[in-house]
C-alpha positions, 0 to 999 in steps of 0.5 A: 537420805537418813529415815529421820534427821540427825542431831547437830553433833551427829551430823558434825560427827560424820562430817569429820569422818568422811569429808576432808579436812580441808573442807572448813566450815563457819564457826569451826567451834561451834558450827551451825546447821542449816536446814532451811533458807528463805530471803535473807534468813537462814534456819537451823534445826532448831527453827532459829532465824538468822540474818544472812549478811554473807551470802552474795551467791543467794542473790535475790534471796534464798529459795526464791520462788521464780528461780526455783520455778524456772529451774522445775519447769525446764527440768520437767521439759528438757535438759541437755547440752549446748551441741544442740539448739535451743533458745535459753542459751541464746535468749540469756545471752541476749538478756546478758548483752542488754546490760553490758557495753557492746563491745562485749557481745560473745559469751561463753558459759561454764558449769561451775559457780566459777569458784576459779581456785582449784585450777593450779593455773589459777592459783598461780596468779592467785596471792591468796592462794599461792602464798600459802603454797609454792610461792609467786612464780617468775612469770606472775607479777602482782600489783600493789592493791589500789587500797587508799585506807591501808595501801601504798597510796592513801586518802591523802595522795592528790591522785590514787588512781594514776599513782597505783596504775603507774605502779602497774607500768614500773612492773611492766617496764621491769619485766620488759627489760628481761624480756617478757611479754604481758598476756593479761591483768586480772583484777576484781572490780571491787577486790573482795577477799583483799578486805572490801576495797574501792579502787579510786575512779581512774585506776582501771582506765590508766591500769588498761592503757600500760597493760594494752601497751604491753600487749595484754588485755584487761579482765575484770572479775566480777563474780562476787560484786556484779548483777546489781549489787553496787546499786549505782550500776548493774556492773562494779566496773562500771563504777570506774567511769562510762569510758572504761569497758573491760576486754573480758568479764568473768561471772558466776555465783550470784548469776544463778542464785546458787545454782551452778553457772558461771559465764565469760563475755569477751569481744568478737575480737578476742572470741575469734583469736580463741577460735583460730587457734584450732581449739574447740570450747566445749563444756558439757554442763554449760550453757544448759537448758535448765543453767540458762532458764535460772540464769533469766530468772534471776534478770527476770527478779532483779528488774521486777522487784527493783534490786539494784535501786534496792541494794543502792538505797538500803546500802547507803542507810547501812553506811549511814548507821555504820559510820555513826558507829565508827563516830563513837567507836575507836574500834573502827577505822574506816567504813567503805562501800557501795551498795550492798558490798560494805567493809568495816575496818577494825584497827587497834590504833587508829593513827597506826591502822593496826589490824584488830584480828582478834577482836574482829573474830570475837564479834563475828562469833558474837553476833552469830549469838545473836543470830546474825551471819557475818564473815571478816575477810582482809590480810589481816582477817579484820575487817567484817564484810557485808555481802547479803542477798539483795532482799536485805532490807532497811530493818535487818540494816538497822537490826545489825548496826544495833548488835554491833554497837551493843558488841562493840560497847562490851568490848570496849568496857572489856578492855578499859 
């Protein structure tokens, strides 16, 4: 560490000199230097307080005292790999199993926050990644996004869940005619990078039936949306209904509240099939005592502070406020979400639903000037995405809605 804190410009200059240029910054034209954080707030070197509406990783709030305490106490006692017996590993697995259907009873712990896009094998199955690289491989099949606002089947379709699932069946049928087999169907329980999408209930059940009949498994990615964020349920896949259970669930990011830990939950049958290959699974840091202690602490905080219920209540209030803005401002084409997972789809034209990409960028920049951190996503980079720490409160929601109203009014006056 340097003897004295560097200025923002000095830190930026060193970053440009020493850090790879593909490592991007938020607000690259005017980056923020954050030196501390607490709860749903972040603080820069001048003491300015920013409301963090981006950070789903800090699930129970930045620097939560109970999470820090758990990490510190376990660090004082032991940190080693999972080839030795230690209670934290099985205690954490047991706690996770209590939140899941009984079928999903086997766990594998990993050492990262589960940002899997760095592996070539997974880049190959991620349209978000491969479309900017070598393109789609022959063995990869991309199903249409189950987006009822701007997708193939919209809100006027009588049964969009079945319609989108039938598109999955078409892909399977066409591939099978060419002699191809299917291993798995990967989907985010609530697609986030795609623009904060809420799949129609029943889509997963129908899609799973098609993929199972083709010999594949259904993998639900809960890395951004799990652990009580949706409010109504602990897991986002449960929004599809009690009759749906994925074969594999991936989780990460928020489960360690910023500490790098991730996990895969699956069935006994799949785990035994993996074991039967003779390939051992071992991860030097996966399931270590400190990471597990942190994971348990996060679950404790969610339960003690009733953050799942809080996400439901505050998220519903924020949705109400944003829908009021939608009625007032033609730039807002759609407000969608559940709990504290919300997207505001900005459009240039209400009928054509043309993405308002430039306006979205302006809004995010202006919000930063009002000390609110927000980001955009979706193919058109026009969806304002809300995924704040679960301690985000009604006062914060009102502040964001008021500032958004102010900025939208400014934009509309400028364009008039």
